[in-house]
BAFI-3210 file (N, C-alpha, C; in Angstrom, 3 decimals, decimal comma, padded with zeros to 6 digits):
// residues 340
n [1|2|3|4|5|6|7|8|9|10|11|12|13|14|15|16|17|18|19|20|21|22|23|24|25|26|27|28|29|30|31|32|33|34|35|36|37|38|39|40|41|42|43|44|45|46|47|48|49|50|51|52|53|54|55|56|57|58|59|60|61|62|63|64|65|66|67|68|69|70|71|72|73|74|75|76|77|78|79|80|81|82|83|84|85|86|87|88|89|90|91|92|93|94|95|96|97|98|99|100|101|102|103|104|105|106|107|108|109|110|111|112|113|114|115|116|117|118|119|120|121|122|123|124|125|126|127|128|129|130|131|132|133|134|135|136|137|138|139|140|141|142|143|144|145|146|147|148|149|150|151|152|153|154|155|156|157|158|159|160|161|162|163|164|165|166|167|168|169|170|171|172|173|174|175|176|177|178|179|180|181|182|183|184|185|186|187|188|189|190|191|192|193|194|195|196|197|198|199|200|201|202|203|204|205|206|207|208|209|210|211|212|213|214|215|216|217|218|219|220|221|222|223|224|225|226|227|228|229|230|231|232|233|234|235|236|237|238|239|240|241|242|243|244|245|246|247|248|249|250|251|252|253|254|255|256|257|258|259|260|261|262|263|264|265|266|267|268|269|270|271|272|273|274|275|276|277|278|279|280|281|282|283|284|285|286|287|288|289|290|291|292|293|294|295|296|297|298|299|300|301|302|303|304|305|306|307|308|309|310|311|312|313|314|315|316|317|318|319|320|321|322|323|324|325|326|327|328|329|330|331|332|333|334|335|336|337|338|339|340]
n.u [000,780|002,022|004,280|002,418|001,283|003,544|004,263|001,931|002,452|004,777|003,913|001,979|004,086|005,809|003,598|003,547|003,947|006,549|009,760|008,305|009,156|011,429|011,363|010,276|012,178|014,187|017,103|016,592|017,841|018,147|018,068|017,495|018,186|020,600|020,758|023,143|023,200|024,916|025,830|027,083|028,681|029,750|032,174|034,209|035,838|033,817|032,283|034,213|034,488|032,315|032,093|033,612|032,797|030,199|031,309|032,096|030,279|028,348|028,803|029,241|026,470|023,752|022,164|023,525|023,218|022,866|024,750|023,845|025,043|023,602|023,793|023,375|023,634|024,114|023,273|025,046|025,012|022,881|020,190|020,825|020,448|018,134|016,357|017,073|016,026|013,350|012,085|013,380|012,984|012,061|013,541|016,165|016,922|017,947|020,841|022,857|025,713|026,879|028,190|030,461|030,074|027,479|025,692|025,931|024,581|021,631|022,394|023,267|021,148|021,095|019,676|016,932|016,898|015,864|015,785|016,193|019,290|019,862|017,933|018,742|020,066|023,047|025,332|028,262|031,307|033,770|036,409|038,732|039,609|041,724|040,871|041,649|042,656|043,224|045,433|045,957|048,892|049,424|047,917|047,736|047,667|049,780|050,254|049,058|049,304|048,888|046,134|044,930|045,214|044,483|042,353|040,606|039,589|036,999|036,113|032,431|030,082|027,682|025,747|025,702|028,340|031,722|033,369|031,685|031,217|033,586|035,362|033,670|034,222|036,856|036,788|035,266|036,022|039,165|039,367|039,910|039,986|038,168|036,150|033,674|032,601|029,513|027,601|028,785|028,676|030,083|033,167|034,989|034,591|035,022|038,088|038,526|037,832|039,488|041,679|041,400|041,559|039,554|038,705|040,701|040,971|040,086|038,312|038,324|038,115|040,210|042,652|042,985|041,274|042,490|045,125|043,753|042,495|043,813|046,712|048,789|048,996|050,365|052,920|053,942|053,820|051,153|049,723|049,209|049,634|047,702|046,855|045,608|042,961|042,797|043,753|046,438|049,427|050,177|051,632|052,278|052,627|054,372|055,178|052,921|050,685|048,562|045,100|044,280|046,570|046,467|043,797|042,964|041,536|039,232|036,432|036,415|038,035|036,846|034,599|035,564|036,276|033,973|033,024|034,762|034,387|033,209|035,196|036,464|034,678|034,439|032,730|030,395|028,014|024,714|021,548|017,985|015,824|013,675|013,895|013,954|014,944|016,637|017,438|019,118|021,096|021,895|023,177|025,127|026,735|027,529|029,069|030,897|032,384|033,255|034,959|037,121|037,598|039,938|040,360|038,696|040,258|042,737|041,626|041,099|043,562|044,704|043,172|044,244|043,053|041,682|041,071|040,121|037,958|035,043|032,661|029,271|027,362|029,490|029,382|026,727|026,790|028,718|027,312|025,363|026,429|027,451|024,781|023,892|025,422|026,715|023,917|025,071|028,030|027,400|025,905|027,473|029,619|027,756|027,495|030,261|030,509|028,822|026,126|025,682]
n.v [-001,161|001,460|001,740|001,708|004,457|006,091|005,895|007,272|010,000|010,324|010,837|012,725|015,097|014,709|016,220|018,710|022,118|023,113|023,954|024,521|022,696|023,164|025,389|025,548|024,404|026,267|027,739|030,217|032,610|032,924|035,595|037,599|040,503|041,444|043,753|046,024|047,687|050,384|052,412|054,613|057,147|057,288|057,198|055,998|053,719|051,785|051,707|050,981|048,076|047,150|047,525|045,397|043,183|042,905|042,613|039,854|038,167|036,855|034,884|032,831|032,073|030,355|030,652|032,803|035,905|039,451|042,191|045,513|048,310|050,942|053,749|055,160|057,289|058,591|059,777|058,539|055,880|054,841|055,616|053,708|051,245|051,275|051,279|048,877|046,960|047,698|048,483|047,479|044,780|041,445|039,167|038,434|039,952|042,026|043,225|044,721|046,980|047,927|051,075|050,141|050,405|050,618|047,998|047,944|049,760|049,943|049,237|051,202|053,102|054,776|057,453|057,547|054,761|052,325|049,238|045,972|044,455|041,626|040,230|040,560|039,158|038,042|038,184|037,856|039,417|041,757|042,056|043,317|045,855|048,442|051,400|054,819|057,719|060,619|063,260|066,416|067,206|069,933|070,572|071,518|069,403|066,747|064,580|062,439|064,136|066,698|066,120|066,461|068,859|070,771|072,063|069,734|069,432|067,272|065,786|064,112|062,057|061,429|060,442|057,669|056,694|055,588|057,853|059,860|058,361|057,281|060,243|060,704|058,768|059,051|061,675|061,364|059,390|060,394|063,161|064,240|066,793|067,181|068,426|067,225|068,058|067,624|066,379|065,929|063,899|061,613|059,527|060,224|062,805|064,197|063,656|065,436|067,854|067,926|068,397|070,977|072,377|072,741|071,326|069,362|066,490|063,468|060,543|056,837|053,806|053,396|053,075|051,159|052,063|054,697|053,959|052,870|054,623|057,533|056,760|058,502|060,111|058,328|057,758|060,292|061,811|062,646|063,071|062,498|060,146|060,615|058,422|055,400|053,128|050,627|047,085|046,351|047,921|049,583|047,885|049,627|052,211|052,283|054,287|055,494|055,381|053,089|053,286|051,507|051,590|053,721|053,076|052,486|050,968|047,712|047,374|049,895|048,714|046,530|047,743|048,786|047,104|046,312|047,969|047,885|045,590|045,760|046,428|044,363|043,211|044,461|046,268|045,094|042,720|042,259|040,316|041,600|041,476|038,216|037,272|034,001|031,025|029,414|030,816|032,665|030,911|029,989|032,599|033,046|030,801|031,749|034,081|033,284|031,718|033,376|035,369|033,614|033,329|033,228|035,164|037,574|038,069|038,599|041,029|042,685|043,284|044,623|046,931|047,939|047,395|045,201|042,316|040,233|037,924|037,361|034,764|034,821|033,316|032,974|035,815|036,463|035,166|036,559|038,984|038,150|037,554|040,001|041,501|040,162|040,577|041,626|044,217|046,581|046,601|047,161|049,899|051,412|051,476|052,936|055,587|055,908|056,705|058,928|058,898|058,261]
n.w [000,068|000,517|-001,266|-003,279|-002,929|-002,577|-005,292|-006,602|-005,216|-006,853|-009,472|-009,056|-008,369|-010,707|-012,756|-011,828|-012,781|-014,797|-013,195|-010,446|-008,537|-007,979|-007,234|-004,646|-003,447|-003,325|-002,114|000,926|000,780|-001,940|-004,368|-002,777|-000,900|001,729|003,997|005,932|008,397|009,865|012,530|012,316|010,150|006,658|006,026|008,016|010,123|010,910|008,304|006,696|007,555|007,195|004,472|003,559|004,838|003,446|000,763|000,887|002,235|001,584|-000,104|001,716|002,174|001,420|-001,754|-001,954|-001,574|-002,375|-001,161|000,825|002,143|004,825|006,404|009,443|011,518|014,959|018,138|019,482|018,353|019,466|017,683|015,552|016,674|018,423|016,337|014,694|016,776|016,916|014,641|012,220|009,807|010,782|009,718|008,573|006,775|007,338|008,961|011,855|012,582|015,283|017,500|019,978|022,296|022,897|023,520|026,359|027,252|028,302|030,665|032,165|032,740|030,209|028,718|026,132|025,333|023,735|023,533|024,612|025,100|025,372|023,848|021,362|018,440|018,334|016,123|016,135|016,887|015,488|016,048|018,800|021,002|022,424|024,422|023,962|024,926|022,712|021,681|019,710|017,914|017,782|020,360|023,836|025,566|026,208|027,964|030,571|033,210|032,120|031,289|033,932|034,706|033,170|030,775|028,770|025,689|024,112|020,929|020,087|019,295|020,610|023,627|023,681|023,042|023,117|022,901|024,504|027,195|028,237|028,875|030,856|032,780|033,491|034,415|036,759|038,343|038,233|038,488|035,684|033,577|031,295|028,643|026,961|023,816|021,850|019,330|016,759|013,614|013,446|014,314|012,409|011,607|014,169|013,899|011,626|012,903|014,869|013,274|012,391|014,645|016,207|018,435|020,691|020,896|021,140|022,683|022,949|021,383|018,936|017,490|015,121|013,332|012,716|011,663|009,280|007,896|008,517|008,228|007,970|010,131|012,081|010,980|010,838|013,151|014,239|016,474|019,908|022,570|025,765|027,452|028,209|027,758|029,506|030,680|030,190|029,022|026,276|023,219|021,296|022,330|024,625|026,618|027,311|030,256|031,806|032,340|034,787|036,386|037,928|039,777|042,902|044,541|044,794|044,189|042,593|040,054|039,756|038,421|036,488|034,698|033,954|032,345|030,728|029,320|026,757|024,872|024,470|022,383|020,214|017,712|017,151|015,548|014,810|014,787|014,353|017,082|016,963|014,735|013,012|014,200|012,613|010,723|012,164|012,846|010,590|009,573|011,400|011,116|008,688|008,975|010,627|009,164|007,323|008,670|008,763|005,931|003,403|000,992|002,583|004,610|003,352|002,268|004,523|005,422|003,236|003,293|006,030|008,251|011,266|012,766|014,964|015,677|017,815|018,391|018,007|019,736|021,963|022,655|023,475|025,688|027,108|027,466|028,914|031,297|032,231|032,624|034,556|036,677|040,418|041,733|043,308|041,835|039,207|039,886|040,768|038,279|036,714|038,183|038,267|035,507|035,307|035,808|032,810]
ca.u [000,051|003,008|004,472|001,349|001,177|004,916|003,719|001,071|003,117|005,649|003,226|001,995|005,292|006,186|002,905|003,822|004,413|008,102|009,984|007,744|009,425|012,646|011,084|009,623|013,103|015,321|017,481|015,539|018,269|018,246|017,750|017,378|019,470|020,755|020,819|023,576|023,019|025,704|025,294|028,184|028,723|030,002|033,350|035,042|036,222|032,734|031,640|035,065|034,240|030,769|032,104|034,389|031,455|029,531|031,964|032,458|029,889|027,407|029,667|029,213|025,146|023,043|021,349|024,359|022,417|023,411|024,593|023,986|025,169|022,925|024,569|022,164|024,203|022,928|022,707|026,285|024,837|021,399|019,637|020,429|020,219|016,531|015,869|017,170|015,225|011,989|011,710|013,775|012,315|012,595|013,211|017,080|017,330|018,701|022,126|023,422|027,319|026,721|029,012|030,709|029,788|025,887|025,127|025,707|023,967|020,955|022,732|023,847|020,030|020,918|018,216|016,988|017,675|014,469|016,058|016,998|020,403|019,631|017,121|019,225|020,559|024,306|026,208|029,683|032,177|034,894|037,741|039,045|040,239|041,924|040,589|042,602|042,371|044,154|045,437|046,372|050,096|049,367|047,196|048,519|047,590|050,375|050,583|048,423|049,311|048,026|044,934|044,340|045,783|044,442|041,248|041,107|038,279|037,214|034,625|031,657|028,632|026,672|025,749|026,070|029,732|033,031|033,766|031,387|031,470|034,974|035,663|032,811|034,823|037,889|036,467|034,705|037,432|040,295|039,602|040,702|039,041|037,918|035,088|033,113|031,936|028,815|026,847|029,414|028,235|030,860|034,081|036,104|034,160|035,912|039,404|038,457|037,639|041,142|042,867|040,896|041,789|038,183|038,817|042,064|041,426|038,963|038,769|037,423|038,664|040,376|043,900|042,478|040,334|043,776|045,941|043,341|041,942|044,693|048,187|050,131|049,077|051,333|054,401|054,006|053,355|050,496|048,906|049,907|048,284|048,421|045,995|045,232|041,951|042,928|044,565|048,129|050,238|049,919|052,829|052,721|052,598|054,514|055,400|051,693|050,576|047,159|044,270|044,421|047,892|045,929|043,075|043,325|040,407|039,033|035,379|036,759|038,878|035,636|033,616|036,114|036,495|032,644|032,691|035,733|033,715|032,899|036,669|036,826|034,049|034,457|032,080|029,381|027,339|023,464|019,998|016,863|015,169|012,168|014,830|013,740|016,212|017,284|018,122|020,100|022,224|022,836|023,867|025,814|027,857|028,429|029,422|032,068|032,915|033,825|036,094|038,403|038,039|041,356|040,045|038,329|041,614|043,488|040,932|041,258|044,899|044,751|042,663|045,010|042,084|042,250|040,497|040,000|036,641|034,542|031,679|027,986|027,120|030,070|029,081|025,809|027,015|029,479|026,437|024,140|027,252|027,272|023,970|023,806|026,648|025,750|023,621|026,506|029,076|026,667|025,615|028,918|029,559|026,926|027,988|031,464|030,425|028,447|024,799|025,363]
ca.v [000,075|002,320|001,915|002,394|005,943|006,691|005,905|008,373|011,053|010,580|011,148|014,308|016,013|015,164|016,780|020,214|022,787|023,087|025,034|024,760|021,955|023,832|027,125|025,286|024,061|027,074|028,817|031,287|034,103|033,175|036,708|038,606|041,457|041,783|045,131|046,229|049,190|050,686|053,526|055,828|057,557|056,507|057,544|055,716|052,583|050,738|051,556|049,994|046,957|046,863|047,030|043,826|042,263|042,959|042,176|038,522|037,249|036,274|033,475|031,621|031,948|029,572|031,347|033,836|037,175|040,644|043,179|046,710|049,024|051,569|054,469|055,819|057,720|059,521|058,987|057,650|054,454|054,365|055,512|052,644|050,130|051,068|050,779|047,443|046,426|048,112|048,830|046,654|043,589|040,554|037,911|037,760|040,587|043,337|043,092|045,649|047,139|049,267|051,345|048,688|050,796|050,431|046,944|047,859|051,221|049,938|048,908|052,606|053,824|055,690|058,195|056,816|053,479|051,485|047,813|044,740|043,598|039,958|039,870|040,699|037,695|038,421|037,183|037,981|041,010|041,542|042,766|043,826|047,123|049,005|052,632|055,317|059,018|060,911|064,621|066,310|067,301|071,317|070,620|071,703|068,274|066,235|063,688|062,254|065,191|067,676|065,810|066,531|070,166|071,663|071,592|068,898|069,314|065,977|065,643|063,292|061,771|061,405|060,045|056,263|056,170|055,724|059,379|060,444|057,866|057,500|061,014|060,823|058,122|059,709|063,136|061,158|058,683|060,873|064,338|065,125|068,331|066,843|068,695|066,859|068,553|066,699|066,745|065,326|062,642|060,047|059,655|060,879|064,186|064,540|063,896|066,781|069,089|068,067|068,737|072,276|073,179|073,045|070,175|068,850|065,360|062,472|059,347|055,642|052,533|054,386|052,863|050,784|053,429|055,808|053,064|052,516|056,104|058,115|056,059|059,264|060,236|057,840|058,363|062,045|061,623|064,067|062,999|062,266|059,136|060,621|057,635|054,189|052,646|049,212|046,491|046,442|049,253|049,040|047,876|050,571|053,227|051,796|055,077|055,526|054,705|052,697|053,752|050,845|052,052|054,716|052,615|052,349|049,975|046,788|047,750|050,482|047,885|045,534|048,449|049,409|045,666|046,004|048,830|047,546|044,203|045,665|046,516|042,679|042,821|045,592|046,117|043,987|042,284|041,503|040,814|042,118|039,753|037,756|036,388|032,835|030,500|028,622|031,772|032,945|029,540|030,212|033,652|033,063|030,356|032,547|035,327|032,319|031,476|034,768|035,609|032,389|033,110|033,818|036,485|038,314|038,408|039,674|042,525|043,148|043,514|045,472|048,046|048,305|046,747|044,281|041,389|039,388|037,960|036,319|034,280|035,252|032,419|033,740|037,468|036,412|034,494|037,910|039,898|037,705|037,679|041,119|042,270|039,407|041,126|042,398|045,338|047,290|046,794|048,038|051,159|052,054|051,648|053,506|056,524|056,477|057,588|060,259|058,199|058,220]
ca.w [000,116|000,831|-002,410|-004,205|-002,048|-003,553|-006,719|-006,891|-004,992|-007,567|-010,434|-008,845|-008,655|-012,355|-013,315|-011,634|-013,794|-015,038|-012,103|-009,499|-007,216|-007,791|-006,451|-003,472|-002,447|-003,545|-000,627|001,525|000,700|-002,965|-004,958|-001,579|-000,366|003,040|004,471|007,015|009,015|010,782|013,408|012,073|008,922|005,539|005,916|009,275|010,646|010,915|007,122|005,828|007,966|006,547|003,101|003,169|004,935|002,076|-000,446|000,982|003,573|000,693|-000,407|002,434|002,588|000,589|-002,340|-002,174|-001,781|-002,322|000,222|000,705|003,207|005,073|007,271|010,235|012,757|015,598|019,412|019,812|018,000|020,019|016,567|015,003|017,913|018,391|014,533|014,637|017,963|017,183|013,400|011,423|009,400|011,676|008,560|008,181|005,729|007,947|009,806|012,209|013,260|016,070|018,183|020,994|023,895|022,923|024,083|027,976|027,658|029,337|032,393|032,613|032,376|029,554|028,257|024,543|025,183|023,455|023,381|025,735|024,906|025,773|023,081|020,057|018,244|018,168|014,932|016,378|016,944|014,461|016,360|020,017|020,719|023,931|024,239|024,443|024,784|021,855|021,594|018,323|018,049|018,783|021,365|024,993|026,161|026,160|029,322|031,970|034,038|031,355|031,219|035,201|035,257|032,033|030,453|027,412|024,920|023,309|020,146|020,903|018,349|021,261|025,111|023,912|022,265|024,011|022,824|025,693|028,349|028,520|029,697|032,185|033,739|033,965|035,111|037,923|038,902|038,270|038,268|034,651|033,130|029,944|028,505|025,644|023,014|021,007|017,894|015,601|013,225|013,638|014,750|011,295|011,993|014,716|013,338|010,798|014,087|015,469|012,387|012,180|015,553|017,062|019,803|021,439|020,435|020,959|023,398|022,497|020,586|017,487|016,833|013,939|012,085|012,145|010,778|007,961|007,009|008,635|008,649|007,982|011,397|012,917|010,527|010,750|014,558|014,170|017,827|021,215|023,453|027,278|028,654|027,578|028,841|029,318|031,762|030,228|028,308|024,770|022,738|020,278|022,825|025,907|027,546|028,147|031,697|031,370|033,476|035,983|037,053|039,002|040,327|044,451|045,473|044,266|043,785|041,535|039,675|038,941|038,072|035,387|034,210|033,346|031,821|029,402|028,437|025,014|024,082|023,691|021,486|019,404|016,172|017,591|014,505|015,425|013,846|015,482|017,847|016,370|013,236|013,044|014,745|011,861|010,082|012,993|012,808|009,143|009,413|012,337|010,647|007,339|009,629|011,180|007,913|006,500|009,219|008,232|004,875|002,974|000,599|003,022|005,331|002,272|001,815|005,726|005,559|002,354|003,772|007,120|009,390|011,930|013,095|016,084|016,206|018,819|017,928|018,366|020,968|023,213|022,942|024,313|027,059|027,974|027,498|030,197|032,795|032,565|033,247|036,135|038,026|041,707|041,697|043,571|040,886|038,247|040,063|040,813|037,013|036,364|038,860|037,641|034,112|035,718|035,289|031,456]
c.u [000,822|003,576|003,838|001,156|002,258|004,641|003,110|001,437|004,094|005,270|002,624|002,890|005,783|005,213|002,863|004,301|005,871|008,595|009,423|008,509|010,808|012,385|010,842|011,082|014,587|015,757|016,656|016,104|018,495|017,331|016,944|018,707|019,416|021,585|021,824|023,656|023,623|025,550|026,085|027,889|029,400|031,704|034,411|035,080|034,984|031,984|032,932|034,639|033,157|031,175|032,801|033,329|030,856|029,898|032,179|031,547|028,713|027,496|029,229|027,586|024,466|021,959|022,012|023,593|023,228|023,617|024,450|024,107|024,111|023,488|023,501|022,813|023,244|022,923|023,809|025,692|023,409|020,602|019,272|020,181|019,023|015,854|015,842|016,333|013,555|011,413|011,919|013,163|013,066|012,659|014,656|018,019|018,288|019,766|022,567|024,990|026,925|028,207|029,080|030,337|027,831|025,253|024,767|025,195|022,774|021,084|023,346|022,409|020,039|019,685|017,992|017,044|015,944|014,448|016,583|018,225|020,436|018,722|017,637|019,901|021,900|024,992|027,542|030,366|033,255|036,015|037,552|039,886|040,530|041,524|041,417|042,061|043,437|044,187|045,902|047,972|050,299|048,885|048,368|048,326|048,472|050,746|049,109|048,155|048,909|046,718|044,041|044,863|045,046|043,114|041,239|039,747|038,470|035,948|033,712|030,335|027,652|026,683|026,041|027,508|030,446|033,517|033,237|031,516|032,626|035,747|034,851|033,355|035,935|037,906|036,175|035,701|038,922|040,724|040,169|040,001|038,921|036,247|034,734|032,331|031,338|028,501|027,629|028,866|028,936|032,288|035,478|035,591|035,096|037,529|039,371|038,339|039,104|041,970|042,680|041,379|040,677|038,280|040,140|042,293|039,878|039,157|037,610|038,524|038,863|041,570|043,717|042,202|041,677|044,578|044,786|043,134|043,230|046,011|049,116|049,991|050,112|052,905|054,510|053,957|052,661|049,540|049,421|048,673|048,667|047,714|045,600|043,951|041,962|043,965|045,925|048,345|050,264|051,225|053,234|052,903|053,094|055,047|053,923|051,425|048,880|046,269|044,149|045,565|047,422|044,744|043,533|042,383|039,753|037,820|035,745|037,185|037,631|035,022|034,146|036,083|035,105|032,580|033,858|035,341|033,639|034,016|037,020|036,009|033,590|033,723|031,453|028,534|025,887|022,652|019,032|016,287|013,800|012,773|014,576|015,088|017,155|018,208|019,578|021,299|022,788|023,487|024,996|027,399|028,562|029,225|030,850|033,471|033,775|035,101|037,374|038,686|039,009|041,200|039,717|039,537|042,319|042,878|041,583|042,670|045,091|044,604|043,238|044,182|042,586|041,368|040,816|038,557|036,392|032,953|030,142|027,251|027,876|029,634|027,424|025,800|027,884|028,497|025,421|024,995|027,114|026,300|023,354|024,945|025,529|025,101|024,413|027,370|028,468|026,513|026,534|029,630|029,016|026,964|028,992|031,303|029,229|026,800|024,499|025,118]
c.v [001,557|002,283|002,528|003,795|006,380|006,655|007,277|009,738|011,592|011,087|012,553|015,250|015,980|016,136|018,022|020,892|022,983|024,164|025,043|024,014|022,962|025,064|026,961|025,118|024,991|027,564|030,084|032,746|034,188|034,481|037,487|039,613|041,844|043,127|045,274|047,693|049,584|052,201|054,604|056,332|056,895|056,548|056,989|054,602|051,694|050,655|050,630|048,224|046,509|046,332|045,869|042,893|041,781|042,404|040,483|037,472|036,584|034,938|032,533|031,828|031,105|030,436|032,922|035,487|038,058|041,327|044,319|047,427|050,537|052,491|055,202|055,916|058,656|058,713|058,742|056,170|053,900|054,208|054,201|051,316|050,141|050,941|049,474|046,820|046,770|048,123|047,976|045,168|042,388|039,073|037,465|038,432|041,800|043,099|044,435|045,646|048,178|049,368|049,922|049,169|050,731|049,211|046,737|049,418|050,748|049,901|050,044|053,486|054,862|056,230|057,761|055,491|052,862|050,112|046,939|044,159|042,460|039,776|039,865|039,164|038,378|037,649|036,832|039,544|040,854|041,834|043,006|044,919|047,588|050,451|053,081|057,025|059,699|062,518|065,202|067,306|069,051|071,442|070,717|070,415|067,238|064,932|063,625|063,764|066,448|067,427|066,214|067,960|071,245|071,197|071,172|068,769|068,212|065,937|064,341|063,206|061,444|060,497|058,386|055,957|056,539|057,358|060,313|059,749|057,667|058,703|061,413|059,838|058,584|060,841|062,589|060,469|059,511|062,469|065,262|066,162|068,047|067,346|068,208|068,055|067,934|067,487|066,473|063,990|061,569|060,488|060,575|062,529|064,892|064,791|065,126|067,902|068,765|068,664|070,560|073,056|073,007|072,152|069,977|067,660|064,831|061,224|058,577|054,627|052,948|054,059|052,338|051,507|054,416|054,976|052,639|053,872|056,940|057,850|057,714|060,205|059,800|058,165|059,608|062,552|062,884|064,046|062,406|061,206|059,585|059,310|056,388|053,303|051,039|048,491|046,553|047,778|048,807|048,928|048,567|052,191|053,009|052,448|055,729|054,814|054,147|052,988|052,828|051,128|053,171|054,419|052,425|051,301|048,822|047,034|048,566|049,686|047,209|046,453|048,994|048,270|045,751|047,075|048,767|046,259|044,327|045,879|045,168|042,408|043,960|045,633|045,378|043,849|041,722|041,729|041,045|040,710|039,535|037,163|035,046|031,807|030,029|029,329|032,273|032,215|029,879|031,235|033,734|032,145|031,092|033,369|034,143|032,290|032,517|035,136|034,561|032,511|034,058|035,007|037,542|039,036|039,329|040,991|043,447|043,980|044,623|046,975|048,334|048,187|045,979|043,285|040,369|039,081|036,982|036,064|034,513|034,514|033,073|035,072|036,945|036,098|035,744|038,479|039,183|037,573|039,230|041,856|041,461|039,941|041,534|043,693|046,590|047,436|047,620|049,423|051,737|052,096|052,866|055,138|057,053|057,171|058,906|060,103|058,387|056,927]
c.w [000,141|-000,306|-003,330|-004,205|-002,851|-004,448|-007,221|-006,462|-006,159|-008,863|-010,303|-008,805|-010,065|-013,053|-012,672|-012,864|-014,039|-013,769|-010,579|-008,051|-007,009|-007,185|-004,817|-002,523|-002,659|-002,021|-000,176|000,886|-000,906|-003,656|-004,072|-001,585|000,694|003,150|005,808|007,354|009,995|011,435|013,463|010,675|008,024|005,494|007,051|009,170|009,971|009,453|006,212|006,312|007,192|005,078|002,752|003,703|003,771|000,517|-000,032|001,981|002,544|000,142|000,134|002,919|001,258|-000,356|-002,855|-002,616|-001,646|-000,697|-000,013|002,206|003,319|006,631|008,198|011,598|013,706|017,016|020,165|019,733|018,511|018,913|016,124|015,327|017,992|017,508|014,639|015,572|017,533|015,618|012,185|011,015|010,301|010,851|008,191|007,336|006,073|009,165|010,487|012,760|013,552|016,982|019,750|022,189|023,900|023,597|025,697|028,058|028,313|030,507|033,194|032,937|031,669|028,896|026,627|024,551|025,002|023,156|024,620|024,948|024,590|024,556|021,347|019,564|017,333|016,871|015,587|016,505|016,171|015,341|018,184|020,230|022,168|023,331|024,502|024,244|023,811|021,495|020,365|018,643|018,402|019,534|022,645|025,923|025,686|026,901|030,094|033,008|033,301|031,537|032,984|035,438|034,157|031,236|029,079|026,554|023,981|022,296|020,509|019,426|019,128|022,403|024,757|023,255|023,701|024,268|023,923|026,686|029,042|029,149|030,906|033,320|034,485|034,634|036,398|038,812|039,312|038,475|036,869|034,411|031,841|029,670|026,762|024,911|021,747|019,988|016,703|015,171|013,403|014,053|013,426|011,538|013,051|014,475|012,485|011,832|014,448|014,385|011,762|013,167|016,939|018,242|019,652|020,795|020,802|021,993|022,662|021,630|019,178|016,771|015,280|012,736|011,785|011,264|009,405|006,799|007,118|008,886|008,835|009,199|012,257|012,225|010,614|012,196|014,787|015,545|018,722|021,855|024,785|027,902|027,665|028,325|028,662|030,799|031,939|029,139|027,110|023,855|022,004|021,038|024,250|027,065|028,024|029,241|031,114|032,634|034,852|036,506|038,248|039,788|042,059|044,923|044,840|043,697|042,223|039,794|038,850|037,932|036,613|034,384|033,712|032,269|030,333|028,539|027,239|024,407|023,747|022,835|020,923|017,976|016,270|016,127|015,036|014,310|014,972|015,835|016,866|015,096|013,694|013,331|013,535|010,798|010,700|012,927|011,432|009,042|010,306|011,584|009,168|008,010|010,353|009,904|006,996|007,324|009,098|006,764|003,764|001,901|001,221|003,893|004,506|002,085|003,147|005,673|004,540|002,854|005,284|008,201|009,946|012,277|013,991|016,715|017,147|018,253|018,679|019,845|022,267|023,653|023,577|025,289|027,614|028,257|029,190|031,454|033,109|033,396|034,531|037,107|039,063|041,153|041,992|042,681|039,782|038,489|040,423|039,565|036,758|037,324|038,447|036,346|034,475|035,312|033,938|030,878]
res [m|s|r|r|i|g|l|i|l|g|m|l|l|a|a|l|p|g|g|a|w|a|q|n|t|a|p|y|y|q|g|k|t|i|r|i|v|i|s|t|g|v|a|g|g|y|a|e|y|a|r|v|i|a|e|h|m|g|r|h|i|a|g|q|p|h|f|i|i|q|s|m|p|g|a|g|g|l|l|a|a|n|y|l|y|n|q|a|p|a|d|g|t|t|i|g|i|v|h|s|s|v|p|l|t|p|l|w|g|g|k|g|v|r|f|d|t|l|k|f|n|w|l|g|s|l|d|r|v|d|s|m|c|i|s|w|h|a|s|p|i|r|t|w|s|d|m|l|s|k|e|y|t|v|g|s|s|g|a|g|s|q|m|d|t|i|p|a|i|l|n|k|l|f|g|t|k|i|k|v|i|a|g|y|k|d|g|t|e|v|y|i|a|m|e|r|g|e|v|d|g|r|c|g|g|q|l|t|v|i|k|s|t|r|p|q|w|l|t|e|k|k|f|r|v|p|i|v|i|a|e|k|r|s|a|e|f|p|d|t|p|t|v|m|e|f|v|k|d|e|p|t|r|q|q|l|d|l|v|m|v|t|q|t|l|d|r|p|v|m|l|p|p|g|v|p|a|d|r|v|k|e|l|r|q|a|f|d|a|t|m|r|d|r|a|f|l|a|e|i|e|r|r|n|l|h|v|e|p|v|r|g|e|e|m|s|k|a|f|v|r|a|f|a|l|p|p|d|i|i|a|g|a|r|e|m|m|g|g|k]
***
């Protein structure tokens, strides 16, 4: 009896119009376009990484979809994050790359946050980077001592970015005299402002971007690094102290460790909540494969970029641990940043 049913089904499938069966089994992403939403302008490091991903990730997805990039700067990355959480299609056709500081913003009670970090589907992060404050070579700010004794103006793209939170931390903990000038679209605009003498410098994770977009700044010694926000000194700036060298108690150290979680998860890549689990799995696998792709890595090197990826599953676990820390540690970190 079962053999007879099988024969009938075979005859029915054979009778379908040409191509109908093939269409039903075509990969989901065949003929589709995946949009990468970045939380910055089109001239900085985020755009550079997004372009390389757009060029190479499609080869690792069944159906080989096309990629396009959409810039959505504003509010230090919160504008893009809020869009991805609340408005972006939850069908696997929209990916986000946002400021590294954005995922922990809900912990700080930041204004304008309309997302739950733990509900995003994290595909992975592209790099790890130590943050630093830099000053233009013509600025009077040359050393950590200068930051403690002189007003130091830095540009910022908004309250969700490291350009804003790091100055708040340093002012609160160590009494630096950093004045934040907000309103810049992205870090690249801040660099232009430095060249024009509008601000002294900028804080945040930025060495990779400088190497890629302004390598002459390094060879011509156009900037100084008064302080590094990291556990250990930088091999490239061995004479610059780290902020940890000035910490005097364990609670402050724990709070700084929490703030620096996102430095090991730089340039985070995610999907909106609600994307079907099979598509999340497929895109995570594609992201991981792209990070190992020789052509991708060659292009990263050609553009003077750097990758040190973390898988999406590990990112999710790291954020769960951060949000589960004792309330006093989280409250202390929030206070350290001036409530930002």
